[in-house]
N, C-alpha and C positions, 0 to 999 in steps of 0.2 A: 484868453485862457486856451490852453492846449488841452484837448481831450484825446486820451489813448483808450481805445477799446481793448478789454481784456478778453482772454479766451473763453470766458463764461459769458454768454449772450446777455447784453444789458448792463453788465458791469464795466465801469471805465475808471481810469486813473485820471484825475484832473490836475493840472498844473497852472497855477495862476501867474499873471504877470507881476513881477516883484520889482519895485523900484527901490534901489538901495543907494545910500551915500554914507558918508562919514557919521552921520546922525543915527543911522539904522536903516529901517526899510518901510515901505508902505505897500499894501497890496489890498485889492478888493477880494476878499475871501468868498463872497457870494454877491451876485448881482442878477436878479431875476431876469432882466432884459438880455443880458449876455448869456444866460443859461437857455432862454428861449431860442435865441439865434442859433445856439449850438444843438437845438433839438431836444433839450432837457426841460420838459414843461412840468414840473412839480409844484406842489403848494405845501412847502414846508410849514409846519404849525407848532412844532416844539423843539427846543434845544435842550440837549443833556450834556452834562460836563461831569467828567470823573477825574479823580487824582488817585494814582497809584504810587504809594510811598516807596515801595521796594521794587528792586529788579526781580523779574520772574513772576510778577502777578499776571495770572491769566484770567481773562473775562470772557466767557462764552463756552460754547457756540451757542448764541441766542437767535430766536426768531419769534415772531407773533403769527398765529394762524390767521387765515381769513375769517371774517371780513375785516380784521384789524391788522393785517399784515403792513409792515412798514418799509419804505424806501428809506435808506440812510445816507447822509454825506458826511463822512468822517474826516477829522483833521486833528493834528497833534498842535496843542499850544506851547507846551514845553516837554522835552524829553524825545524819547524814540520808542516805538512800537513795531512789532512784526504783527501785521493785521491779516487775517485770514477770512476768506468767505468760501462757502460750500453751497453749491447749487442743490437745492432740495425740491425742485420742481420735477415730480415724477415722470412727466412726458418729455422732459428736456433731454437732447441728446448728450448734455454734460451732466445729467443727473449723478450726484455723488462725487463729482469732481470739485477740486478746490484750487484756489489762487492765493498766494501769499505776497505781500509787498511790505516794503519798509516805508513807514510814514514818520516824519520827524519835524521838530521845529525848524531844522535847517533846510530840508528839501522842500518844505511847505506844500507837498502834495496832499491831494484829497481823494478819498475812495468813495465812489458812488456805488451803493450796494442796493440793487433792486428788491422788490418784493419777491419772495420765493427763494431767498438765500439765508442761510445761517451765518452768523458773524461772530467773530472773536478776535481777540488781540492778546499779546504778551508784551510786557514792558521790558525793554532792554537797558534802561537806565533808571536810577531812582528819580522820584518825584515828578513822574510823567503825568501830564494833564491832557485829556483827550475831550474834544468837543464834537458833537455831531447833531445834525438836523434830522428830524424825522417828518414824515407825512401823514403820520396817523398817532394818536395819543397812545400812551402806554395803557394796555389792558391786561391786568393779573389773570383773567379767565382765559386769554388767548397766548399767554406767554408760555413759551416752550423751549427746549434746548437739546442739543445733541452732545454726547460725551466728547471732550476734547481730543481723546487720544484713542478714539475708535479704530481699531486695526484696519477695518475695511476702507477707511478714508485714507490712512497713511500719510497724514498731515506731517511735514517735517518742521516741527517746531523747534526753535533754537535752545530750548531748555527741556530737561527730562523730569524735574520735580518741582512743578510750578506751585504757586500759592493760589489756592482756589477758594472760593466762597463755599459754604455748605451746600448751597443750591447747585453750583457748578459741579460738585463732586457727585451729584445724584442723577445726572442726565443719562437718558438711555443711549444706546448705540443708534445709528441711522437706521438700521433695519427694524428697529423696535420703536422708533419715534413717530409721534402723531403728526402727519403731514397732510394738508388739504390743498396743495398747489398742483395745478394741472401739468 
């Protein structure tokens, strides 16, 4: 597995070894021993799977407060997403900065999102399925979010009129968000 650190400390793009032939492909999407060899020592305890039926579905920007903050390992089973993470660790030199990457069924990349980051994605094709591992259970009491189009963040989303859940339409801006990350 190839690991490429991103400009936001702790976030990485993972590219598994893919073995392909005329039948299709095989890959290890997760191997705890390989991850530990790469310095990624996490205990994933839950898998989440979403289907977005339409182009332009935007989910995010989500995070959980401490002590229920989550590290996420995100991959696309079918389709294509523009995946965005925002550093929401107040004492970080990259606080408020974001990174966006394309994850797809074709490139088979995975995004490692550490605790202290807000995460969201936008679907670029219909019927996109996203699977992600987390190292902490979902906690409604700790569930928070940031406005997807907060002007202070300046995220360059590939769409201007996304399909949002009611919850995602009500998130505050970063300056008004509840954060408890150092």
